N, C-alpha and C positions, 0 to 999 in steps of 0.2 A: 504494500500500500504506500502511496505517495500523497502527502498533503502539501498544500502551498498556501501562502498568504502574500498580499501585496501591501506595501507600506511606503509612506514618504521616507526619504533617505534619513537614516539616523544622524545625529550631530557629528559623530566621529567621521563618517564618510564625507559629509559636507565639509568639515574642517580640514581633513587630510586628503582631499581629492587629488591635489598635485603630487602627493607622495604615494598614492594608491594607483592612480591612472594619469601619469604625467602628460600623456599625449592628448587627453580629452580637452576639447575647447568649449564644451558645454557642461553645466553642472549635472550631477546625479540628482534626479528628482524622485526616483522610485527604486525600491528594493523588492525583489521577489525572494521570499524565504521558502525553501523546499525542504521538507522533512520526509524521511523514508523510515518506515517501521522495520526494525531488525529483529532477528531471532534472539539476540542477546546484546548486552552493552559492550561497546568496544573499549573497555578499560585496560585490557592487556593486549600486547602485541604478540599474536601467534600466527602460524601459517593459515589457520582457518579464518581468523579475523581479517587478515590481509586479502584473502580471496573474496570475502563478502564486501569489504570496503571497495575493492576494484569493481565488483558487480554493481554496487550502489552508485559509485562514481560514474560508471558508464550510463546507467539509467538517467542520472542527472544531466549528463552531457547531451544525451539524445533529446530529452525534454527541453533543456535550456537552449539548444541549437535551434529548435523550432521557434522559440520565442524571439531569439536574437534575429533570426532571418526575417520574421514578420515585422519586427520593429525597424529593421534596416530598410525594408522596402517602403516604409513610411517616413524615412528620413531621420530616424532617431539613432542615437548611439546606444549600444547595449553590449554588455560583456558578462561572462560568468567568471567567478573566482574558483580556481581549482581547489577542491576540498583537501587535496593532498599537500599542496604547497602554500596556499593562501595568495597566490598571484593570479592576475587576470589571464584568461585563456587566449584571447585574441589581440589584446592591446599590449604594448610594451610594458613590462613590469616597472613598478616604482620602487621606492625605498622601504615600503612598509607592506607587510603581509596582512591580509584580512582574516580574522578569525570568524568562521561561520558560527561557532558556538556563541561568541559574544554578540554577533548580529542578532541571533535568535533571542538572546537575553534582552537586548535593547529594544527589539521590535515587538516581541510577543510577551515579554516580561517573565519568561520561564526562568526558574531557578537554574543556576549552574553549579554543579557539584564537581569539586576537584578531588581527584584520586591520584596521588603521586604527580607525575608530569602531565597526566591526561585531565581534560575538562570535559564533562558530559552535561548535556541538557537533561533536565528532568521534565519530561512531557507529562501533562496532567493525566493521560490514560496509558501511555506507552512506557512510562518510567524513563530509564536511561537507555533503552534499546532504540536509539534514534540516530540516524545519519543525516546531519544538516548540510545544506548547500545554499549558496547565495548568487543571485543574478542582479545586476544593476542596470539602470537605463536613464537616459535623459528625458524620457517621456513622463508625463504626469501619471500618478498611480491609477486613475480611472481608465486611462487608455491601456495601460499594461494589464490591468485586471480583466478587461474585456478580451484582450488577446489571449491571456493565459486561460481564461475560462473556455474560450472556443477551442483551443488546443487540447485542453483536458477533456472536453466533451467528445472530441473526435479521436481520442487515444484508444488504441486497441491492445496495447501491450501490457498495461497495468491499470490498477484502480487508482485514479487521480481525483482528489477532492479538495475543496477549500478547508483550511484549518478551522475546526469547530470554534466558535466564539471569536473569530477574527474580524467581525464586522466593523470594529473601530480600529482603523489602521494608523492611529495617531500615537500609540503607545511609544514612549521614548524613555526607557528605563535606564539601564546601566550604562556607565561610561566604559571606556576601554583603557584601563590603567596599564602601566608597564609596557607600552608599545615601544618596541625597539626597531630601529632601522636595520635592514639586512645588508 
């Protein structure tokens, strides 16, 4: 299962745009948060968890590529951040990596649980068994929401639905402390 929600860009992305996406000439106005239900939490690095992470990453890339292509035909900038590296997939990388976990915390207000060097989202129904991903765009959230809903409605490879309770896309909770340039 894959859930998504569309939000105005969190403060961190707006403030650090030139360090995240230095080639962009337009501001990021919207963020698409994509969550995938996993069989278990990815708190330990094992061969099995890496296989699942690669599978979930591929699902996100397929879904996100459709969104980016549609936005591009409409003249908007859009990019996905690689969940593995925190860098944009199609734009030149900046000096800062984007944390999908922190974006989910800032946009949806979900708790972030730290276990060693790993941080996990605590989803209200899925617990920590979540794989988060992030897509950004220069389009307004309502434009992006319509595109994502159309793509989700026509998807045949997995169950895609809006995040329950995400009707208020203005939540802007946590900041992004301890951001370090790469």
